LUMBALO-506604 format. One record per residue (C-alpha): residue in three letters; x, y, z; residue number from 1. Coordinates in nm, 2 decimals, padded with zeros to 4 digits. Layout:
<pts>
+------+--------+--------+--------+-------+
| zafi |      X |      Y |      Z | milum |
+------+--------+--------+--------+-------+
|  ALA |      X |      Y |      Z |   NUM |
...
+------+--------+--------+--------+-------+
</pts>
This chain:
<pts>
+------+--------+--------+--------+-------+
| zafi |      X |      Y |      Z | milum |
+------+--------+--------+--------+-------+
|  UNK | -00.02 |  00.00 |  00.01 |     1 |
|  UNK |  00.10 |  00.37 | -00.04 |     2 |
|  UNK |  00.18 |  00.55 |  00.21 |     3 |
|  UNK | -00.13 |  00.75 |  00.21 |     4 |
|  UNK | -00.31 |  00.43 |  00.29 |     5 |
|  UNK | -00.08 |  00.25 |  00.52 |     6 |
|  UNK | -00.13 |  00.42 |  00.82 |     7 |
|  UNK | -00.34 |  00.32 |  01.11 |     8 |
|  UNK | -00.52 |  00.64 |  01.12 |     9 |
|  UNK | -00.93 |  00.64 |  01.05 |    10 |
|  UNK | -01.20 |  00.92 |  00.96 |    11 |
|  UNK | -01.58 |  00.84 |  01.07 |    12 |
|  UNK | -01.73 |  00.69 |  00.78 |    13 |
|  UNK | -01.94 |  00.96 |  00.70 |    14 |
|  UNK | -02.13 |  01.18 |  00.42 |    15 |
|  UNK | -01.96 |  01.46 |  00.56 |    16 |
|  UNK | -01.58 |  01.30 |  00.57 |    17 |
|  UNK | -01.70 |  01.19 |  00.17 |    18 |
|  UNK | -01.78 |  01.53 |  00.08 |    19 |
|  UNK | -01.46 |  01.70 |  00.25 |    20 |
|  UNK | -01.26 |  01.43 |  00.10 |    21 |
|  UNK | -01.39 |  01.51 | -00.26 |    22 |
|  UNK | -01.31 |  01.87 | -00.20 |    23 |
|  UNK | -00.94 |  01.83 | -00.13 |    24 |
|  UNK | -00.83 |  02.00 | -00.42 |    25 |
|  UNK | -00.44 |  01.80 | -00.38 |    26 |
|  UNK | -00.52 |  01.42 | -00.55 |    27 |
|  UNK | -00.27 |  01.29 | -00.27 |    28 |
|  UNK | -00.49 |  01.45 | -00.03 |    29 |
|  UNK | -00.82 |  01.32 | -00.11 |    30 |
|  UNK | -00.64 |  00.99 | -00.18 |    31 |
|  UNK | -00.52 |  00.98 |  00.22 |    32 |
|  UNK | -00.86 |  01.11 |  00.33 |    33 |
|  UNK | -01.07 |  00.80 |  00.14 |    34 |
|  UNK | -00.80 |  00.54 |  00.27 |    35 |
|  UNK | -00.86 |  00.68 |  00.61 |    36 |
|  UNK | -01.23 |  00.66 |  00.59 |    37 |
|  UNK | -01.20 |  00.27 |  00.47 |    38 |
|  UNK | -00.99 |  00.22 |  00.78 |    39 |
|  UNK | -01.29 |  00.31 |  00.99 |    40 |
|  UNK | -01.35 | -00.04 |  01.19 |    41 |
|  UNK | -01.73 |  00.05 |  01.19 |    42 |
|  UNK | -02.00 | -00.19 |  00.98 |    43 |
|  UNK | -02.31 | -00.06 |  01.01 |    44 |
|  UNK | -02.51 | -00.01 |  00.71 |    45 |
|  UNK | -02.42 |  00.33 |  00.67 |    46 |
|  UNK | -02.07 |  00.31 |  00.69 |    47 |
|  UNK | -02.07 |  00.04 |  00.48 |    48 |
|  UNK | -02.26 |  00.24 |  00.19 |    49 |
|  UNK | -02.03 |  00.52 |  00.25 |    50 |
|  UNK | -01.72 |  00.29 |  00.20 |    51 |
|  UNK | -01.85 |  00.17 | -00.12 |    52 |
|  UNK | -01.83 |  00.51 | -00.24 |    53 |
|  UNK | -01.50 |  00.58 | -00.11 |    54 |
|  UNK | -01.39 |  00.28 | -00.30 |    55 |
|  UNK | -01.54 |  00.41 | -00.62 |    56 |
|  UNK | -01.38 |  00.76 | -00.59 |    57 |
|  UNK | -01.05 |  00.59 | -00.45 |    58 |
|  UNK | -01.01 |  00.37 | -00.77 |    59 |
|  UNK | -01.14 |  00.68 | -01.03 |    60 |
|  UNK | -00.83 |  00.89 | -00.86 |    61 |
|  UNK | -00.56 |  00.62 | -00.84 |    62 |
|  UNK | -00.66 |  00.57 | -01.20 |    63 |
|  UNK | -00.61 |  00.94 | -01.32 |    64 |
|  UNK | -00.31 |  00.96 | -01.11 |    65 |
|  UNK | -00.16 |  00.61 | -01.28 |    66 |
|  UNK | -00.07 |  00.47 | -00.95 |    67 |
|  UNK | -00.15 |  00.08 | -01.09 |    68 |
|  UNK |  00.08 | -00.07 | -00.79 |    69 |
|  UNK | -00.19 |  00.10 | -00.55 |    70 |
|  UNK | -00.51 | -00.01 | -00.71 |    71 |
|  UNK | -00.34 | -00.38 | -00.70 |    72 |
|  UNK | -00.29 | -00.30 | -00.32 |    73 |
|  UNK | -00.65 | -00.21 | -00.28 |    74 |
|  UNK | -00.77 | -00.55 | -00.31 |    75 |
|  UNK | -00.56 | -00.69 | -00.07 |    76 |
|  UNK | -00.65 | -00.41 |  00.20 |    77 |
|  UNK | -01.03 | -00.46 |  00.12 |    78 |
|  UNK | -01.02 | -00.83 |  00.19 |    79 |
|  UNK | -01.14 | -00.82 |  00.57 |    80 |
|  UNK | -01.44 | -00.52 |  00.41 |    81 |
|  UNK | -01.53 | -00.81 |  00.17 |    82 |
|  UNK | -01.64 | -01.06 |  00.43 |    83 |
|  UNK | -01.91 | -00.81 |  00.57 |    84 |
|  UNK | -02.05 | -00.74 |  00.22 |    85 |
|  UNK | -02.27 | -00.95 | -00.01 |    86 |
|  UNK | -02.06 | -01.17 | -00.24 |    87 |
|  UNK | -02.23 | -00.96 | -00.55 |    88 |
|  UNK | -02.13 | -00.64 | -00.42 |    89 |
|  UNK | -01.78 | -00.78 | -00.36 |    90 |
|  UNK | -01.77 | -00.92 | -00.74 |    91 |
|  UNK | -01.90 | -00.59 | -00.87 |    92 |
|  UNK | -01.61 | -00.41 | -00.67 |    93 |
|  UNK | -01.35 | -00.64 | -00.77 |    94 |
|  UNK | -01.40 | -00.65 | -01.15 |    95 |
|  UNK | -01.40 | -00.23 | -01.11 |    96 |
|  UNK | -01.07 | -00.20 | -00.98 |    97 |
|  UNK | -00.95 | -00.45 | -01.23 |    98 |
|  UNK | -01.11 | -00.25 | -01.47 |    99 |
|  UNK | -00.95 |  00.07 | -01.34 |   100 |
|  UNK | -00.62 | -00.08 | -01.35 |   101 |
|  UNK | -00.67 | -00.17 | -01.74 |   102 |
|  UNK | -00.73 |  00.21 | -01.78 |   103 |
|  UNK | -00.38 |  00.30 | -01.71 |   104 |
|  UNK | -00.14 |  00.21 | -02.00 |   105 |
|  UNK |  00.11 | -00.07 | -01.99 |   106 |
|  UNK | -00.03 | -00.27 | -01.73 |   107 |
|  UNK | -00.07 | -00.57 | -01.89 |   108 |
|  UNK |  00.17 | -00.78 | -01.67 |   109 |
|  UNK |  00.01 | -00.65 | -01.36 |   110 |
|  UNK | -00.33 | -00.72 | -01.44 |   111 |
|  UNK | -00.21 | -01.07 | -01.53 |   112 |
|  UNK | -00.06 | -01.10 | -01.17 |   113 |
|  UNK | -00.36 | -00.91 | -00.99 |   114 |
|  UNK | -00.63 | -01.15 | -01.18 |   115 |
|  UNK | -00.40 | -01.45 | -01.04 |   116 |
|  UNK | -00.37 | -01.31 | -00.66 |   117 |
|  UNK | -00.77 | -01.29 | -00.68 |   118 |
|  UNK | -00.80 | -01.63 | -00.85 |   119 |
|  UNK | -00.59 | -01.78 | -00.55 |   120 |
|  UNK | -00.82 | -01.56 | -00.30 |   121 |
|  UNK | -01.13 | -01.64 | -00.44 |   122 |
|  UNK | -01.07 | -02.01 | -00.47 |   123 |
|  UNK | -00.96 | -02.02 | -00.08 |   124 |
|  UNK | -01.31 | -01.81 |  00.00 |   125 |
|  UNK | -01.50 | -02.05 | -00.23 |   126 |
|  UNK | -01.64 | -01.76 | -00.47 |   127 |
|  UNK | -01.69 | -01.95 | -00.77 |   128 |
|  UNK | -01.91 | -01.75 | -00.93 |   129 |
|  UNK | -01.62 | -01.46 | -00.91 |   130 |
|  UNK | -01.36 | -01.66 | -00.96 |   131 |
|  UNK | -01.47 | -01.77 | -01.31 |   132 |
|  UNK | -01.54 | -01.42 | -01.45 |   133 |
|  UNK | -01.16 | -01.33 | -01.30 |   134 |
|  UNK | -01.05 | -01.65 | -01.50 |   135 |
|  UNK | -01.18 | -01.51 | -01.81 |   136 |
|  UNK | -01.05 | -01.22 | -01.79 |   137 |
|  UNK | -00.69 | -01.36 | -01.70 |   138 |
|  UNK | -00.77 | -01.59 | -02.00 |   139 |
|  UNK | -00.83 | -01.27 | -02.23 |   140 |
|  UNK | -00.50 | -01.10 | -02.07 |   141 |
|  UNK | -00.30 | -01.41 | -02.14 |   142 |
|  UNK | -00.42 | -01.41 | -02.51 |   143 |
|  UNK | -00.33 | -01.03 | -02.54 |   144 |
|  UNK |  00.02 | -01.10 | -02.40 |   145 |
|  UNK |  00.09 | -01.37 | -02.64 |   146 |
|  UNK |  00.07 | -01.67 | -02.37 |   147 |
|  UNK | -00.14 | -01.88 | -02.60 |   148 |
|  UNK | -00.11 | -02.27 | -02.46 |   149 |
|  UNK | -00.17 | -02.12 | -02.10 |   150 |
|  UNK | -00.48 | -01.93 | -02.22 |   151 |
|  UNK | -00.63 | -02.22 | -02.42 |   152 |
|  UNK | -00.57 | -02.46 | -02.13 |   153 |
|  UNK | -00.76 | -02.21 | -01.90 |   154 |
|  UNK | -01.05 | -02.16 | -02.12 |   155 |
|  UNK | -01.09 | -02.56 | -02.19 |   156 |
|  UNK | -01.15 | -02.62 | -01.81 |   157 |
|  UNK | -01.36 | -02.31 | -01.77 |   158 |
|  UNK | -01.58 | -02.38 | -02.05 |   159 |
|  UNK | -01.63 | -02.75 | -01.90 |   160 |
|  UNK | -01.70 | -02.58 | -01.54 |   161 |
|  UNK | -01.94 | -02.33 | -01.66 |   162 |
|  UNK | -02.12 | -02.55 | -01.89 |   163 |
|  UNK | -02.22 | -02.78 | -01.58 |   164 |
|  UNK | -02.35 | -02.49 | -01.39 |   165 |
|  UNK | -02.55 | -02.38 | -01.71 |   166 |
|  UNK | -02.45 | -02.00 | -01.68 |   167 |
|  UNK | -02.52 | -01.90 | -02.01 |   168 |
|  UNK | -02.41 | -01.53 | -02.00 |   169 |
|  UNK | -02.06 | -01.63 | -01.92 |   170 |
|  UNK | -02.07 | -01.90 | -02.15 |   171 |
|  UNK | -02.11 | -01.70 | -02.43 |   172 |
|  UNK | -01.84 | -01.46 | -02.31 |   173 |
|  UNK | -01.61 | -01.74 | -02.26 |   174 |
|  UNK | -01.69 | -01.89 | -02.61 |   175 |
|  UNK | -01.66 | -01.57 | -02.79 |   176 |
|  UNK | -01.30 | -01.56 | -02.63 |   177 |
|  UNK | -01.20 | -01.90 | -02.76 |   178 |
|  UNK | -01.31 | -01.85 | -03.07 |   179 |
|  UNK | -01.07 | -01.53 | -03.08 |   180 |
|  UNK | -00.76 | -01.72 | -02.95 |   181 |
|  UNK | -00.85 | -01.98 | -03.19 |   182 |
|  UNK | -00.81 | -01.74 | -03.49 |   183 |
|  UNK | -00.53 | -01.58 | -03.35 |   184 |
|  UNK | -00.37 | -01.95 | -03.34 |   185 |
|  UNK | -00.46 | -01.96 | -03.71 |   186 |
|  UNK | -00.71 | -02.26 | -03.67 |   187 |
|  UNK | -01.01 | -02.11 | -03.83 |   188 |
|  UNK | -01.25 | -02.44 | -03.80 |   189 |
|  UNK | -01.18 | -02.45 | -03.43 |   190 |
|  UNK | -01.27 | -02.08 | -03.40 |   191 |
|  UNK | -01.55 | -02.13 | -03.59 |   192 |
|  UNK | -01.69 | -02.39 | -03.38 |   193 |
|  UNK | -01.66 | -02.20 | -03.10 |   194 |
|  UNK | -01.82 | -01.89 | -03.23 |   195 |
|  UNK | -02.13 | -02.11 | -03.31 |   196 |
|  UNK | -02.13 | -02.22 | -02.93 |   197 |
|  UNK | -02.10 | -01.88 | -02.84 |   198 |
|  UNK | -02.43 | -01.79 | -03.08 |   199 |
|  UNK | -02.60 | -02.11 | -02.96 |   200 |
|  UNK | -02.57 | -02.01 | -02.57 |   201 |
|  UNK | -02.68 | -01.66 | -02.68 |   202 |
|  UNK | -03.01 | -01.77 | -02.86 |   203 |
|  UNK | -03.12 | -01.92 | -02.53 |   204 |
|  UNK | -03.09 | -01.59 | -02.32 |   205 |
|  UNK | -03.12 | -01.19 | -02.34 |   206 |
|  UNK | -02.76 | -01.08 | -02.47 |   207 |
|  UNK | -02.67 | -00.74 | -02.39 |   208 |
|  UNK | -02.64 | -00.50 | -02.70 |   209 |
|  UNK | -02.24 | -00.48 | -02.64 |   210 |
|  UNK | -02.21 | -00.84 | -02.60 |   211 |
|  UNK | -02.42 | -00.91 | -02.93 |   212 |
|  UNK | -02.19 | -00.62 | -03.10 |   213 |
|  UNK | -01.91 | -00.88 | -03.02 |   214 |
|  UNK | -02.05 | -01.17 | -03.17 |   215 |
|  UNK | -02.14 | -01.01 | -03.46 |   216 |
|  UNK | -01.78 | -00.84 | -03.52 |   217 |
|  UNK | -01.62 | -01.17 | -03.48 |   218 |
|  UNK | -01.87 | -01.35 | -03.73 |   219 |
|  UNK | -01.78 | -01.09 | -03.98 |   220 |
|  UNK | -01.36 | -01.15 | -03.92 |   221 |
|  UNK | -01.43 | -01.52 | -03.96 |   222 |
|  UNK | -01.65 | -01.48 | -04.27 |   223 |
|  UNK | -01.38 | -01.24 | -04.40 |   224 |
|  UNK | -01.11 | -01.51 | -04.32 |   225 |
|  UNK | -01.29 | -01.73 | -04.54 |   226 |
|  UNK | -01.30 | -01.43 | -04.83 |   227 |
|  UNK | -01.67 | -01.41 | -04.79 |   228 |
|  UNK | -01.65 | -01.01 | -04.80 |   229 |
|  UNK | -02.02 | -00.98 | -04.86 |   230 |
|  UNK | -02.14 | -01.17 | -04.56 |   231 |
|  UNK | -01.86 | -01.02 | -04.33 |   232 |
|  UNK | -01.98 | -00.69 | -04.44 |   233 |
|  UNK | -02.33 | -00.76 | -04.33 |   234 |
|  UNK | -02.19 | -00.88 | -03.96 |   235 |
|  UNK | -01.99 | -00.55 | -03.96 |   236 |
|  UNK | -02.25 | -00.35 | -04.03 |   237 |
|  UNK | -02.47 | -00.48 | -03.79 |   238 |
|  UNK | -02.16 | -00.49 | -03.50 |   239 |
|  UNK | -02.10 | -00.11 | -03.61 |   240 |
|  UNK | -02.47 |  00.00 | -03.58 |   241 |
|  UNK | -02.52 | -00.17 | -03.25 |   242 |
|  UNK | -02.15 | -00.02 | -03.11 |   243 |
|  UNK | -02.21 |  00.28 | -03.22 |   244 |
|  UNK | -02.56 |  00.31 | -03.04 |   245 |
|  UNK | -02.38 |  00.23 | -02.74 |   246 |
|  UNK | -02.07 |  00.47 | -02.78 |   247 |
|  UNK | -01.83 |  00.20 | -02.76 |   248 |
|  UNK | -01.52 |  00.25 | -02.88 |   249 |
|  UNK | -01.48 | -00.04 | -03.09 |   250 |
|  UNK | -01.78 |  00.08 | -03.35 |   251 |
|  UNK | -01.45 |  00.25 | -03.50 |   252 |
|  UNK | -01.37 | -00.12 | -03.62 |   253 |
|  UNK | -01.66 | -00.21 | -03.73 |   254 |
|  UNK | -01.63 |  00.08 | -03.96 |   255 |
|  UNK | -01.31 | -00.02 | -04.04 |   256 |
|  UNK | -01.35 | -00.39 | -04.15 |   257 |
|  UNK | -01.71 | -00.25 | -04.34 |   258 |
|  UNK | -01.43 |  00.00 | -04.57 |   259 |
|  UNK | -01.18 | -00.33 | -04.62 |   260 |
|  UNK | -01.47 | -00.55 | -04.74 |   261 |
|  UNK | -01.56 | -00.28 | -04.96 |   262 |
|  UNK | -01.20 | -00.27 | -05.10 |   263 |
|  UNK | -01.13 | -00.66 | -05.09 |   264 |
|  UNK | -01.46 | -00.68 | -05.35 |   265 |
|  UNK | -01.34 | -00.43 | -05.58 |   266 |
|  UNK | -01.59 | -00.15 | -05.43 |   267 |
|  UNK | -01.34 |  00.09 | -05.33 |   268 |
|  UNK | -01.52 |  00.35 | -05.47 |   269 |
|  UNK | -01.80 |  00.33 | -05.22 |   270 |
|  UNK | -01.54 |  00.38 | -04.93 |   271 |
|  UNK | -01.58 |  00.80 | -04.96 |   272 |
|  UNK | -01.96 |  00.76 | -04.95 |   273 |
|  UNK | -01.96 |  00.55 | -04.63 |   274 |
|  UNK | -01.72 |  00.77 | -04.48 |   275 |
|  UNK | -01.94 |  01.07 | -04.55 |   276 |
|  UNK | -02.28 |  00.92 | -04.37 |   277 |
|  UNK | -02.34 |  01.11 | -04.06 |   278 |
|  UNK | -02.26 |  00.81 | -03.85 |   279 |
|  UNK | -01.93 |  00.75 | -04.04 |   280 |
|  UNK | -01.83 |  01.11 | -04.02 |   281 |
|  UNK | -01.81 |  01.09 | -03.62 |   282 |
|  UNK | -01.54 |  00.82 | -03.68 |   283 |
|  UNK | -01.30 |  01.03 | -03.89 |   284 |
|  UNK | -00.93 |  00.98 | -03.79 |   285 |
|  UNK | -00.64 |  00.78 | -03.82 |   286 |
|  UNK | -00.82 |  00.43 | -03.85 |   287 |
|  UNK | -01.07 |  00.55 | -04.13 |   288 |
|  UNK | -00.80 |  00.79 | -04.27 |   289 |
|  UNK | -00.57 |  00.47 | -04.32 |   290 |
|  UNK | -00.88 |  00.27 | -04.51 |   291 |
|  UNK | -00.93 |  00.61 | -04.73 |   292 |
|  UNK | -00.56 |  00.61 | -04.86 |   293 |
|  UNK | -00.60 |  00.21 | -04.93 |   294 |
|  UNK | -00.90 |  00.24 | -05.15 |   295 |
|  UNK | -00.76 |  00.52 | -05.33 |   296 |
|  UNK | -00.42 |  00.32 | -05.41 |   297 |
|  UNK | -00.65 |  00.04 | -05.48 |   298 |
|  UNK | -00.86 |  00.27 | -05.72 |   299 |
|  UNK | -00.55 |  00.40 | -05.90 |   300 |
|  UNK | -00.40 |  00.01 | -05.92 |   301 |
|  UNK | -00.08 |  00.11 | -05.78 |   302 |
|  UNK |  00.13 | -00.10 | -05.57 |   303 |
|  UNK |  00.37 |  00.20 | -05.53 |   304 |
|  UNK |  00.10 |  00.43 | -05.34 |   305 |
|  UNK | -00.06 |  00.09 | -05.13 |   306 |
|  UNK |  00.31 |  00.09 | -05.01 |   307 |
|  UNK |  00.32 |  00.44 | -04.92 |   308 |
|  UNK | -00.03 |  00.44 | -04.73 |   309 |
|  UNK |  00.07 |  00.12 | -04.56 |   310 |
|  UNK |  00.44 |  00.31 | -04.42 |   311 |
|  UNK |  00.19 |  00.62 | -04.34 |   312 |
|  UNK | -00.06 |  00.42 | -04.14 |   313 |
|  UNK |  00.18 |  00.14 | -04.04 |   314 |
|  UNK |  00.00 |  00.11 | -03.66 |   315 |
|  UNK | -00.34 |  00.14 | -03.82 |   316 |
|  UNK | -00.29 | -00.12 | -04.12 |   317 |
|  UNK |  00.05 | -00.35 | -03.99 |   318 |
|  UNK | -00.07 | -00.33 | -03.66 |   319 |
|  UNK | -00.38 | -00.47 | -03.68 |   320 |
|  UNK | -00.33 | -00.87 | -03.77 |   321 |
|  UNK | -00.71 | -00.88 | -03.95 |   322 |
|  UNK | -00.65 | -00.60 | -04.19 |   323 |
|  UNK | -00.27 | -00.68 | -04.21 |   324 |
|  UNK | -00.37 | -01.07 | -04.35 |   325 |
|  UNK | -00.63 | -00.91 | -04.61 |   326 |
|  UNK | -00.40 | -00.65 | -04.72 |   327 |
|  UNK | -00.09 | -00.88 | -04.83 |   328 |
|  UNK | -00.36 | -01.05 | -05.04 |   329 |
|  UNK | -00.47 | -00.71 | -05.21 |   330 |
|  UNK | -00.08 | -00.60 | -05.20 |   331 |
|  UNK |  00.00 | -00.94 | -05.40 |   332 |
|  UNK | -00.30 | -00.91 | -05.63 |   333 |
|  UNK | -00.21 | -00.52 | -05.75 |   334 |
|  UNK |  00.15 | -00.63 | -05.79 |   335 |
|  UNK |  00.03 | -00.93 | -06.00 |   336 |
|  UNK | -00.20 | -00.72 | -06.21 |   337 |
|  UNK |  00.07 | -00.41 | -06.25 |   338 |
|  UNK |  00.36 | -00.66 | -06.36 |   339 |
|  UNK |  00.12 | -00.84 | -06.60 |   340 |
|  UNK |  00.01 | -00.49 | -06.73 |   341 |
|  UNK |  00.36 | -00.35 | -06.79 |   342 |
|  UNK |  00.53 | -00.66 | -06.96 |   343 |
|  UNK |  00.25 | -00.71 | -07.24 |   344 |
|  UNK |  00.37 | -00.48 | -07.47 |   345 |
|  UNK |  00.73 | -00.67 | -07.47 |   346 |
|  UNK |  00.88 | -01.00 | -07.60 |   347 |
|  UNK |  01.21 | -00.94 | -07.43 |   348 |
|  UNK |  01.24 | -00.71 | -07.19 |   349 |
|  UNK |  01.52 | -00.59 | -06.91 |   350 |
|  UNK |  01.42 | -00.70 | -06.54 |   351 |
|  UNK |  01.57 | -00.41 | -06.44 |   352 |
|  UNK |  01.34 | -00.15 | -06.65 |   353 |
|  UNK |  01.05 | -00.35 | -06.53 |   354 |
|  UNK |  01.16 | -00.32 | -06.15 |   355 |
|  UNK |  01.22 |  00.08 | -06.25 |   356 |
|  UNK |  00.90 |  00.14 | -06.44 |   357 |
|  UNK |  00.65 | -00.05 | -06.14 |   358 |
|  UNK |  00.91 |  00.16 | -05.85 |   359 |
|  UNK |  01.00 | -00.18 | -05.65 |   360 |
|  UNK |  01.36 | -00.37 | -05.59 |   361 |
|  UNK |  01.48 | -00.57 | -05.85 |   362 |
|  UNK |  01.49 | -00.92 | -05.63 |   363 |
|  UNK |  01.16 | -00.85 | -05.55 |   364 |
|  UNK |  01.02 | -00.78 | -05.91 |   365 |
|  UNK |  01.23 | -01.11 | -06.04 |   366 |
|  UNK |  01.10 | -01.32 | -05.76 |   367 |
|  UNK |  00.76 | -01.25 | -05.84 |   368 |
|  UNK |  00.77 | -01.27 | -06.22 |   369 |
|  UNK |  00.95 | -01.65 | -06.18 |   370 |
|  UNK |  00.63 | -01.73 | -05.96 |   371 |
|  UNK |  00.38 | -01.54 | -06.23 |   372 |
|  UNK |  00.55 | -01.78 | -06.51 |   373 |
|  UNK |  00.53 | -02.11 | -06.27 |   374 |
|  UNK |  00.16 | -02.04 | -06.20 |   375 |
|  UNK |  00.14 | -02.00 | -06.58 |   376 |
|  UNK | -00.03 | -01.62 | -06.55 |   377 |
|  UNK |  00.18 | -01.58 | -06.89 |   378 |
|  UNK |  00.44 | -01.76 | -07.10 |   379 |
|  UNK |  00.80 | -01.67 | -07.05 |   380 |
|  UNK |  01.14 | -01.79 | -06.92 |   381 |
|  UNK |  01.38 | -01.56 | -06.72 |   382 |
|  UNK |  01.71 | -01.52 | -06.90 |   383 |
|  UNK |  01.92 | -01.47 | -06.57 |   384 |
|  UNK |  02.25 | -01.43 | -06.74 |   385 |
|  UNK |  02.14 | -01.15 | -06.98 |   386 |
|  UNK |  01.90 | -01.01 | -06.68 |   387 |
|  UNK |  01.61 | -01.04 | -06.90 |   388 |
|  UNK |  01.23 | -01.17 | -06.93 |   389 |
|  UNK |  01.17 | -01.37 | -07.26 |   390 |
|  UNK |  00.84 | -01.34 | -07.36 |   391 |
|  UNK |  00.64 | -01.65 | -07.57 |   392 |
|  UNK |  00.32 | -01.62 | -07.78 |   393 |
|  UNK |  00.06 | -01.84 | -07.64 |   394 |
|  UNK |  00.02 | -02.12 | -07.85 |   395 |
|  UNK | -00.31 | -02.19 | -08.01 |   396 |
|  UNK | -00.48 | -02.47 | -07.87 |   397 |
|  UNK | -00.48 | -02.74 | -08.15 |   398 |
|  UNK | -00.84 | -02.87 | -08.20 |   399 |
|  UNK | -00.71 | -03.23 | -08.31 |   400 |
|  UNK | -00.60 | -03.35 | -07.98 |   401 |
|  UNK | -00.97 | -03.29 | -07.85 |   402 |
|  UNK | -01.06 | -03.47 | -08.13 |   403 |
|  UNK | -00.87 | -03.77 | -08.10 |   404 |
|  UNK | -00.98 | -03.78 | -07.73 |   405 |
|  UNK | -01.31 | -03.80 | -07.81 |   406 |
|  UNK | -01.26 | -04.06 | -08.05 |   407 |
|  UNK | -01.09 | -04.25 | -07.83 |   408 |
|  UNK | -01.37 | -04.22 | -07.55 |   409 |
|  UNK | -01.66 | -04.31 | -07.81 |   410 |
|  UNK | -01.43 | -04.64 | -07.89 |   411 |
|  UNK | -01.41 | -04.73 | -07.54 |   412 |
|  UNK | -01.79 | -04.69 | -07.52 |   413 |
|  UNK | -01.85 | -04.90 | -07.83 |   414 |
|  UNK | -01.60 | -05.20 | -07.72 |   415 |
|  UNK | -01.77 | -05.19 | -07.37 |   416 |
|  UNK | -02.13 | -05.23 | -07.51 |   417 |
|  UNK | -01.97 | -05.50 | -07.75 |   418 |
|  UNK | -01.85 | -05.66 | -07.45 |   419 |
|  UNK | -02.19 | -05.64 | -07.25 |   420 |
|  UNK | -02.39 | -05.78 | -07.57 |   421 |
|  UNK | -02.14 | -06.08 | -07.61 |   422 |
|  UNK | -02.14 | -06.16 | -07.21 |   423 |
|  UNK | -02.55 | -06.16 | -07.26 |   424 |
|  UNK | -02.52 | -06.40 | -07.56 |   425 |
|  UNK | -02.31 | -06.65 | -07.39 |   426 |
|  UNK | -02.50 | -06.63 | -07.08 |   427 |
+------+--------+--------+--------+-------+
</pts>
C-alpha cells in the first residue's frame, strides 16, 4: 500500500467525511482521506454504504494519477471489508478495480499478476461465481500478451465448468474468447465452432447489445477470413450499428472492417460514401484515414500508393492483424496485375527496366515474375545471364487433340457395349 493508505489512522465513514475528501484540491490528500475512511472499523449499514462510495472515488483517483500498484494493493486491503458485504457487491468491486487498472497504459503484466492473486483468493474463499469471471479476464489478458497455450488450457477447463453450472451469459463470453484465441492461432475451423457455440448459448438468453456487437464483429472477421466479404460486410454493419448506438469505442473497428470488405470486393469507390454518412463522420480519424488511403491506392491500381499508405499508417494497417492479413493478399493481387500490364507490350525486356517502371526492388520483381511464370499467368522464361525476361506467344490450342480424345472415348464406349452384349449372348 502507498504511504497514504498504510497508516492506522481513520476518519469516520460519514457523508461529511466523504464530502470533505472529495473537496480536497490535492489528489494525494483526497486519496489519503479516502484510505482513512476505509480504515474505519465501523460496519454499520450506513458506514458500509459510505465505504463503497469511497472505494469508487478512490479507484477513479488512483486511475487518474496512474497509481496501478496502489490499485492492486487496494484489493488486498479490502479483503476484510469483502467478508462483511454481499458476495455480489464484492464481485462488482473486484471487477471494477481490475477495470480501473486496465485503463492505465502498459499494465498488462500487472493485470495478469492481479488476476492470479484474485483467483487464489476466490478459491480459498470458495467464491466460484467471481473466480470464473476473473479467470475469464485472465485468459483474455494471457491471449493479449501472447501466452496462447496457458490461455487455451484455462479456457478449456473453464468451458467445462461453466457448462456444468449452466451460466449461459458467462458461457457466451468464454466461447467468444475461445473463438478469438483459435483465430489468433490460425485455426479457423475451431474458431468457427467456438463462435457457433457462443451463438447457441446466446440464443437461449437475453444478450446485452455490447455482447451481441462483439459476436457480430467476430462473425464478420471469420467470414472475411474465408473470403466471403459480402456476408462479412453485413455482420460488420450490424456490429457497427449496435456499438455506435452504445457509444462503444469498438464501433470504429466495425466501420474500418466494413471499408476493408468494400475494398476487397473491388468496390473501393464506395468507401468515400460510407465515410461521408452521418455516423461515419463521427469516426473520422487515423483508423478511417488509413482505409481511405488504401481505397485510393486500390482505385489507382498502384502498388507504390499502397506501400506509401502502409508506411504512413503502419499502426492502423500492419498493427491490426486482421487488416494486415487481407492487405497482404491485396498487395499481391495489385502487384500481379501491374506486372502483367507492364510486360504485355514486350517480347523481351530487361528485368531492371520492369523494376524501374513499377518502382520496386529488382530482387522482389524477379521473384514475382518467376512465380507468375510457374503459376502459368503468362508464357515466358527468365534469362538470368542477360538479366532479361523473354516472353513467348501463347500457343493456339490444337483442335485435333480434343477430337482424338473424343474419338478414343467413343471407341471405348463401343467396346464396352459389345462386351456386354457378347456376355449376355453367352449366358
